[in-house]
C-alpha positions in Angstrom: -22.9 -10.6 -82.5 -22.0 -7.3 -80.8 -24.2 -8.0 -77.8 -22.2 -11.2 -77.1 -19.0 -9.3 -76.5 -18.2 -9.3 -72.7 -15.9 -7.0 -70.8 -12.7 -8.5 -69.2 -12.4 -9.3 -65.5 -10.9 -6.8 -63.2 -7.7 -8.1 -61.6 -5.7 -6.6 -58.8 -2.7 -8.3 -57.3 -0.6 -7.1 -54.4 2.2 -8.6 -52.3 1.3 -8.0 -48.6 3.9 -8.0 -45.9 1.8 -10.3 -43.7 1.5 -14.1 -43.2 -1.3 -15.8 -45.1 -3.3 -16.6 -42.0 -3.6 -12.9 -41.2 -4.6 -12.0 -44.7 -7.1 -14.9 -44.8 -8.7 -13.6 -41.6 -8.9 -10.1 -43.1 -10.8 -11.4 -46.2 -13.0 -14.1 -44.6 -14.6 -12.6 -41.5 -17.5 -10.2 -41.5 -15.8 -7.7 -39.1 -12.6 -7.7 -41.1 -14.3 -7.3 -44.4 -16.2 -4.3 -43.1 -13.0 -2.7 -41.9 -11.4 -2.5 -45.4 -14.3 -3.1 -47.9 -17.9 -2.7 -47.0 -20.3 -3.4 -44.1 -21.8 -6.9 -44.4 -23.2 -10.0 -42.7 -20.8 -12.5 -44.3 -20.6 -16.0 -43.0 -17.7 -18.3 -44.3 -19.8 -21.2 -45.5 -20.4 -22.4 -49.1 -24.0 -21.6 -49.9 -24.5 -19.0 -47.3 -26.1 -15.7 -48.4 -25.0 -12.3 -47.1 -25.5 -8.7 -47.9 -22.9 -6.1 -48.8 -24.1 -2.6 -47.8 -23.0 -0.7 -51.0 -23.3 3.0 -51.8 -26.1 2.0 -54.2 -28.0 0.1 -51.5 -27.9 -3.5 -50.1 -26.5 -6.1 -52.5 -27.3 -9.8 -52.1 -24.3 -12.1 -52.3 -23.7 -15.9 -51.9 -20.5 -17.8 -51.0 -19.8 -20.0 -54.0 -16.3 -21.5 -53.1 -14.3 -21.6 -49.9 -10.8 -23.1 -49.7 -9.1 -21.7 -46.5 -6.7 -20.0 -46.5 -6.3 -19.9 -50.3 -9.5 -19.1 -52.1 -12.9 -17.4 -51.5 -15.5 -16.8 -54.3 -18.8 -15.1 -54.0 -21.6 -13.9 -56.3 -22.3 -10.2 -56.0 -25.8 -8.8 -56.6 -28.0 -10.0 -59.3 -25.8 -8.7 -62.1 -23.9 -12.0 -62.6 -20.7 -10.7 -61.0 -18.3 -13.0 -59.2 -15.6 -11.8 -56.9 -12.6 -14.1 -56.1 -10.0 -13.6 -53.5 -6.9 -15.8 -54.1 -4.0 -16.0 -51.6 -0.6 -17.5 -52.0 2.2 -17.8 -49.5 5.4 -16.1 -50.6 8.1 -16.6 -48.0 6.3 -14.9 -45.0 4.4 -12.6 -47.3 1.1 -13.1 -49.0 0.3 -12.6 -52.7 -3.3 -11.5 -52.8 -5.3 -11.4 -56.1 -8.8 -10.1 -56.5 -10.7 -11.0 -59.6 -14.1 -9.3 -60.3 -15.7 -11.0 -63.3 -19.1 -11.6 -64.8 -19.3 -8.4 -66.7 -21.7 -8.2 -69.6 -21.6 -6.4 -72.9 -20.1 -2.9 -72.6 -23.3 -1.0 -73.6 -25.6 -3.1 -71.4 -27.2 -1.0 -68.5 -26.8 -2.2 -64.9 -30.0 -1.0 -63.4 -28.8 -0.5 -59.8 -25.8 1.5 -61.0 -27.9 3.3 -63.5 -25.1 3.2 -66.1 -23.5 0.9 -68.6 -21.3 -2.1 -67.8 -18.3 -0.2 -69.4 -18.8 2.9 -67.2 -19.4 0.9 -64.0 -16.5 -1.5 -64.7 -14.1 1.5 -65.2 -15.2 3.1 -61.9 -14.9 -0.2 -60.1 -11.5 -0.9 -61.6 -10.3 2.3 -60.0 -12.1 1.5 -56.8 -10.6 -1.9 -56.5 -7.1 -0.4 -56.9 -7.7 1.8 -53.9 -9.4 -1.0 -51.9 -6.7 -3.6 -52.5 -3.6 -1.6 -52.9 -4.3 0.8 -50.0 -7.1 -0.2 -47.7 -6.5 -3.9 -47.5 -2.7 -3.3 -47.3 -3.1 -0.8 -44.5 -5.5 -3.2 -42.7 -3.2 -6.3 -42.8 0.1 -4.5 -42.5 -0.9 -1.8 -40.0 
């Protein structure tokens, strides 16, 4: 049964001093996503495929859900990962939550990352903190 144990999702929530439309544009256009996250050829259409240019090489992705300006979900790479951007209006500000789920068993190796799920999840948890709390914030509030 040990192999059926999965790692929990990464969650990052931040209250941004920006209206929801500005934050939505920042997380749902290719140019804006490239400015705070990674180079890409994202298109905001359910079913469209795109590529994130990661430090480990190109990663294929697909838009799974799109509910402007509140929710965007995409698959990331062939690892089973899903990334969700959730936006909520909070009196002229926007609560932004990122959820990165689809993690496998802790000891399972992710070939592209050449390490275990547990090690990669830990690195990505720290990375998402920087990306959401600093880079996205600076992009939409700057």
